[in-house]
N, C-alpha and C positions, 0 to 999 in steps of 0.2 A: 504493500500499499504505500508505502513512503517513497519508492521508486516510481510508482504511479503518479502520486502528489507532485514530485519533483518534474516530471516531465511534462505534465497537464500544465503546470503553472508556466514551465517556459514556453509551450504553446500557446497558452492564452494570451502571454506578454506579446508574443511576436507577431500574432493575428490582430490583436487590438492596435498595436503599434502602427499597423499600415492601414486601418479602417478608417474612412470618414466619420463624421458625426452622423450623417444620415445614414450610413451602413450599419452603425450601431443602433441607432434609433430602429430598423427595420429589423433588426434582430432581437431588440426588447433588451438591449444592455443600457441604454441610455433614454434619459427624459434632457431635452432641451428645446428651448430655454425654460426655466425653472424661476419662480419668484418666491423668495423668503416671506412667508405670510405670519408669521410668529417665530418669537425668539425665546427660550426659557434655560433656567439653569437646572441641570440634571443631577443624577449621584456624582459625588467626588466632585461636585462644582464644574463638570464640563458641560458647553454650551449644547442645547437641544434646538435645533430647526426645524420649523414646519416648511417643507417645498411644495410648491404646486405648479403642475406644469398647465399648458393652456387646454381649454375645454375641448378644442377642435383636435387634440392629440389623443384620444380615447383608445388607441389600438392598444391590444394584449402587450404584457411585458413581462418580466423575468423578476421584477423586484420582489421580495418577499421578507418578512420579518426574520431578524438574525443574519441576513445578508450582509456583507461587509460592501460599503458604496465610497464613493469619492464626489466631491463636489469640486466642480473645477470652473474657471472664469477665462474668460477671453480677454487677456489684458493687452493693452498696446505695448509695445517692446519688447513682447514674448514670441518666441516662434511655436509653431503649433504641438512640438514636441517638449517645450518646457515650460507649459503653461502651467502655474500655481495650483496646486490642489490641497483639500482639506479632508482627511480620511475619517470615517465613521461607522457606526453599525445601524441600521435600519429597526426602528423599533415599533413602529406603526404604518400599517398602509391602508390608504381609505380611498378607492376610486382615484381621482386625480391629485391625491396628496399624500405626503409622506413624512415622518418623523425621522430625523437623521441625528443620534447621539455621537457628536464628535468627540474628537482625543483631546481637543483643545479649551482651556479655560476663558480664552477671550477670542475673539473672531480676528484673523488678519486683515489687513486694510484693505485687500483687494476684494474683499465679500462686501466691504461696506461703500465702495466706491461707485456702484449703480453701474458697473459693466455687466454685461451677460452672463448669466450662470447656467451651468447645467450637472447633471449628475451622473456617474457612471457607476454600473455594478464593476466592482473589482473581483479579483479570483476568488472562487467558491471555497474558502477554506471550511465553511460550516457541515457541508457533505463528509468531507474528510475526518473532521473532527468526530461527528458522529459516528462514523463507520467505525473510526477507532476506538471509540469509546464502547460501543457494541461488541467489538472483538475482544475486548480486555474484560468486558462483563462475561463472555462467553467463558473465556479461558480461565477464568477466577471462579465460576458456578462450581457449588460440589453441594451434593444432598439436596438439590432442589429440583422443580420442573424443568429449568433450562438446561441444567445438566444433562438431565434425562434425555430431552428432546436433541441436544447436540450429540449424545451418544448414539440415539437411533439413528439421526440424519447421517451420521458420519460411518455407520455400520459396525459399531462396537455394542450396540446393544439390539436385539430383535424386536422390529416393528409387531405391534400388538393389533389384533382385529376382534370385534365382536362377531357373533354369528350373525350370518345374514338372516334377514325375513323377508318373507316373499311378498307380503303387501305393504312394505313400510313407507312406500313414496306417496306425496299428498298431490304431488305435480308430475305424474309418469309421462304425460304426452307433452309435444310430440316428438319425444325423442326415439332414435333407433335404438336396437338391441344394445350395442356397444356402449351407446351414451348412456344409457339405463345403467347399464353395468358399472360403468365409471362413476355415476353418482351414486349408487348401492354401495359401491367400495369407499366412495368418502364417507358415507354415513356410518360406514362400520369399522373405520380406523380411530383406534384409540390416539396414537401419535403422529402420525403421518401418511398422506395419501398423495398419489402423484395422478394426476389426468394426463397422458402424452397424446399431444393433438398433431398429427401430421398433417400437412398441409389441406384444406378444404373440408376438414374431417369436422367442422363445426365446435370447435374446442370452446369458444366465448359462449354459445349456445348452452354447452353442456355445464360449464362452469357457473353461469349466472342461475341455472338451474339448480345447482347443487348448493349455491347461497339461499336460494329461495328456502329449499328444504331444510338448511341449517338455521334458518331464523324462525322457523317453526317451532324449532327446539331449544333453542337459544336465545337470549335477552337481546345480545346485539354483538356482533362480528366485525372483524377488521378486514377489509379487502385493499390490498397495495399491488403495485406494479412499477418496475424501474422508470417508464415513461410516462409523462403527462398524458400522452397521447391513449395509451391502455387504460389510464386511470379515468380518462373522460368518457371513453367508450363504454366501460363496465357501470361506470354511473349512470349514463342514458339509458343501458339496457334495463338497469334493475329500475329505474324509476318508471320507466315504459309498462313494467310489469306490476306496479302499485307496491314497491318497496319502499319503505321510509329510510331514504339515502340521504347523506350528507357527504359535501365534496370538499375536504381541507385543502388549502393553498388554491394557487392560482389555476384555473383550467386553461389549456392550449386552445380549444376548440370554442368558438363562440354559437351557441344556440341558446335560445329563451328556456329549454327544458333543463338544459346544464346548469345555467346561472343561477336559475330559480333554486336549485339544491346547493348551492354554495354556501359555507359558513356566513360569510357578509349577508346575504341575502337573508338567511334565514333569522339573524340576529336583528337586521333591520324590520322584518316583519314580526318581532316579538312584540308584546302588549307593553312592556317596561320600556321599549328602546325610545319613545318619544321622552319620557321621564330622564332618561340617561343624556339625551342629546339637550334637553334644556339645561340639565346641571353643567353641561360643559359648555354651553354658549354664555352663561352666566359666568361661571368662572372666567372665560375669556374676557369679559365685560370688565370685571374687576380687575383682570392683570392690566387691560388697555387704560384704566382709570390710573391705576398705579402708576403707570408709566408716564400719565400726562403730568401727575405730580412731579415728578423727577425734571421732567423740562420746563415749567413754570412755576412752582413753589419752592421755597428753601426753608420755611421755616421749621421749628420742632414740631409743632402739632402738624403741619403737613407731613413730616416726616413718619410721624406716628401712625397718622392716617395711611400713608401710603402702606407701611409695614401690616397695619390692620388689613387692608384690601389685599395684600400679597398672600397672606395667612390664610383669609376666606377661600381665595382662589385655589391655594394648594389644598384644603380641606374637601373644596367640591370636587377637585380633579380626583382625588383619593376617593370619593364615595362614588363618585361615578365611575372610574376604575373596578371598583367594589360591585358595582350593579352590572356591569359590563360583564365581569366574571359568573356572578351570577346567572344573566342570560344565556351567556355561553353552555356553561353548564347544564342549566336546563333543556336547551336546544340539543345537546349531543345525548341527554338522559331520553329524549323523546325518539329518539331514531333506531331502526333495526340495524343499520350496516352505516360504516364510517370509511369512506374511500379517500386514498392518499398515494402518494409515491413513497417509494421504501425508506429514502431520508425524511419524507413528510410524517410518517410516523413517530417522529422525535417532537414535533411540533407540542409547545409547552401546555396547551389544551389538552393533550390526550395523555402527558405523562402520569397522570395519576389514575389512568384506566386501565384495565386489564380485559382480557377476550378468552373466551374459551375456545373460539377457532380462529386462526389466521389464516387468509387466503392470500397467496401470491401469484397473480399472473405474469406471463413473461419471464419465468424465472430460468429460462435456459437462456437468457439474455441479460440475466442480472448478477453483477459482481457479488461474489458470496458476503463479504463484509457488511454490504448493503442489506442482504435478507435478513443478517441476524437482528436488526434493528426492531422488526416487527415480529419477529419469533420471540424475541424476549418478553414479550407481553402477551403471549397466548400459553394455554394449555394443550394445543395440537396444531398442526400446520398441513396446509393442502398446497401444494405447489401444481401449476399447471404449465404447460409450454411443450417445447420440441427440442432437444438437443443435437437435433441433426438438422436445424434451421440457424440463423446467424447467432453466433456468439458475442458476448457482451465487448462491448469497446474498449480495448485497452491500448493507451497511447505508448506506454513503455514498453519495449520490446522484451527487454531483460525482465520487467514483471511478467509479461505474458509467459516467457520461457518458465519461470520460477514457479509458476502454478495459479498466477491471479485469472487467467482466462479459463479456469475449469470452475464450472460453477456448482453450487451446492445441490442444485437439479442432477446433474451428471453426476456426482458422488453418489447421492443417495440412489439413484436408478441403477448404478453400476454394483452398489454394495448391498443394496437392499431389492433386488427386481419385484419382490411380492407386495412392495408398496405402490407399483405402477399399473393401471389399466391403460391401455392404447385404445383408441379411438379408429375403427378400422373402414367406415363406409364413407367416401369422399364425394360431396355434391358439386365439385368445382370443374374437374378435366375431362376432355375425352380420353377413354382407356388407354389408348395407344401415348398420351402424355403421360400420363400415371403410371404407367408399367415400370419405365426402366428405374424411377425413384422408388417406387414401392419395392422392386426387387432389390436395389442395391443399399437402400436406407433402413426397411421396413419389413425385412424378412418375407417379401411378398405377400404379405397379409391385407394391404388394401385393396378394396374394391370400389369400381365406381357405379354411383346410384345410376337406375336406370334411366332417370332423365337426362343424364348427361354422358353415358356410357358410349354413345356414338353420334355425340353432338358437335360433329365437325362444322366448319364453314359452309359446307354444302348442306347440311340440315338447317343452317340458318337461311340460306338462300341458294336455290338451284344454279345461280350464275355462276356460283363458285365451282360447280361439279366438273369433273371428278376433283377431289383435294385430298393432299395428304397432310394429315394431322401434325406429323411431327416431320421435319424435311431439314436435312442437313446439307449444305451449300459448300462444296469443299475447295479452297484455293489454293490446294498444294500445286507447285509446279507453273503458277501463274505469275511469280516473282514479285507477289505482294508483301514486301518486305517492312516488318515494324521499324520505327523510327522513336527514339528517346528525346523526350523535352527536356533539356538540361535545368531549365528553369525550377521546373516543378518536379523533375525526376519521376514523371509520368512517361506512359507509352501511348502511341497512337498509330494508326494503319490507316490512312487517308483514303488508299483504294479499295479496302476491304469495306471501309464504310460507305464508299459510292456504290459498290456492287449490294450492299445489303440495301441499301435504301432504292437502287433500281429495281430489285426483286420485289421490293415491299410495292413499289408502284405498280408493278406489273400483275401482282397478286391482286391488287384491289381496283385493278382496271374495269373489271365487270360490275362492279359495286357502286351504287348512286347512295351516298348517306342521306340522302334527303328522301328517298323514297318510303322509308319507314318510319320517318319523322312523327308522323302521327297515328302510328300504330302502336295502342297499348300494350300488345303481346311482344313487340319486338323494339327494345332499346337499339339505337344507333350501335355500330361496333365500335370497342374502344381498342387503341393499340397502344403497346408499351415497348420501346425500343430500350435495350440495355446494353451497356458496355460495362467492363470492369474497371476501367482507368477513367479517369477525367478528362485526359486529354484527347481520348477517342470520343467522348461525349460531346466535346467542343467540336470535333470534327463533325460527328454525325448533326448537331445543332445547326451549324454553318450551311452545311449540305442541303438540310431541310428548308432553310430560308429560300434557297434557289429553286425549290422543288415546288411548284404551284399547286399541285394537289395534294402533298403532303403537309405543305405549310398551312393551308385551307383547313386540314383537320387539327393542325396545332392549335389554330387560333380559336378553332370551335372546342378545345379542349378535349378532343375525341384521341389524341395522339399526345404521349407523354415520354420523355426521355430523361434516362437519369443512371445513377450506379444501381447495382442489386439491392443496396441498402435503404434507399429511396422508395422503392417497390415492398419492401417487407411489410407483410399484411395486407396486401392488395391484390387486384386480381384484374386482367385485360382480356378480352377476346383472342387478340393475337399478341404474342409476344415474340419479338425480333432480337436476337442476342449477337452481337459482334463479339466473338472471342478475342481479335486484337493481336494475340501472339504469332509471330512468324520469323523464325530464325533459324541459323543451322545447327544450334547447340541444343536444341529441343528444350529451352529454358521457357516455363510459364508462368514464373513469378508466383502472385497469390491466386491465380487461378487454381493452385494445386490446394487451396482450401476449398473443398469440394461440397462442404455444407453452403457455401453461396453459390454455387452451380445449383444445388437442390432447390433451392429458394429461387433462383431467376427461372428456372425450368417450369415450375410448380405454380409461376402466376398465370399461366397460358390456360384459357378456357377452351379454346377451340382449334388454337395453330400455334405450333411452337415452329421458328425459323432459327435456324443456328447456321451462322456462317464463320468459318473459320480454317484455317491448317492443318490438315491432318498429319501430316508429316513432323510438324512441331508438337501437336497436341498428344498424338500416340504414343510419345516417349513416356507419359503418365498412364498408371493402369486405369484409372477412371475414365479418361476420355477413349482410351483404346477400346473399353468395354460399351462406351457409349456410341462409338462408332460402329461397333458390331451390331448393335441393338436396331441402331437406324438402318443398318444394310439388310438384315434379317426382315424389318418390316416393310421394305421397299423404299424409306424416304432418303435414300441417298443421291446426290446429285453431285456433279462437278461443276465448277465455274463456266467449264467447255459448253456445257449444255444450255448456258442461259439464254440463247436466242431460242431453243425450244421448249424453255419453260412454261411459256405462257400457254402451249398445248399439251403439255404432257398429262 
């Protein structure tokens, strides 16, 4: 963790040193400009500032209580690099206002001279601090429930299960047999249960049903995930099914349903909120009046009056804080499910709470230290995910090699296989798109639901018939050699990018995206173009701009271009992948992380188009097997056949 923190900090500094204020605003890291609307003295005599951004800038942001931030000023005579800053910690965030508790007892002159001010989030020490604290707690645990859970999750103690009961589910439908088995497995687990969800098998649906069953038996559960997006999705799904749920922290998605279930919204809807607000407004008035005495009156009586007003204001603020704590506890006490990120489970409002069951979604993408934060609050844990898809992001290569990339999910499923139930019926892909992934990663256990089994492009529209659901276009012998971009250390293959887009254009020639626009049974086809390298993504995007047909689809948001990571959790009717690598040494770089290929290929519903150099790729056993599979199902083509592909 220390190696990762050091590397993360270095990359954060490098990335933000080059970013403009506008770019940092877009990424949610900066408010600019801000106005100081109030000033107070906090604990230890440190200055506390209330900062407000313009109402026009109501976009989502990453500012949260407990995060480090830095006030900056655009001061004459200073370059963009050496603008002065004032560091602090965010102690409150309300809509367009926040409180910054600074590290200074007096404000520097540049803050007061009337120049434009802004505030930046600085490196996130909080997450690392909480993960470090959680690990220490787990390591020290002796003779308590946390020690038992640690030993079960790491395989030192056998996981225990109650005997299953045939009619124990209140919400049996509309789940399939493997989903029902997974939910029943969760219900019988005394220590830990794993829902293993391969692509397209309805993991989120199953997890939501397991949570609903659990809250029928327990007063309140904690539901976490490593990403805000996953937490938001679970919150929405639970709310849609009538579960009383509250979302801690800042949501990344914007929807009325989601915002309605945030802690801020629920606190504001509480009957005592208006009283708390009135107390704070009165306290503000007292404080402003006290500051007027400083400016205009200097006698002994006036000083006494000022002190009295300041004390009144302080007491009112304390009472308002007490009332806010009561409201928050009352809100949390009335819900069945609390959702948050892993680090969000350390929120001060949750510190005194414990839970019988803790659910962690996307657990196969979560750093182990982060998982221990919510687990420490529970009596049992349910993990959901798929360790054959994307691993967690680890920025330090050394930290990854030394074990940080191996997740708690992986450790548990390997050491305690009886804790896992795999979902086996998938609802996304044509069976030929599914088959290789099923064989290679899931012991051939996946089955395609009858609605998708033969649902290729020709089933969508006969204009595509006959069609190959999986097609590999081989560039071997064409001389399409990869190039390395020195500035970014990334790899591109412009000629391969051009070939892929020509084939995609040819494939879509008989299709009119407008003809199904008003057909409620047929949505327009969606297309994803994927490449493993950022430089190749740039090549593809530039070429698409020059292609009238594809650019039209891009503008209508029917076509998207990105890395595998950007498509995680998504799906498209057509997925086209440029494998990019082409060299005489058989070097394929991080294409050898076959989990990424599993994710990329299984995004496709109706058509998977792969373009690459077989002579380079087949040096790796995974790609050798993939090429053999594509040949076996008749989907192999060489680039020499390009002119005939339209009629193939």
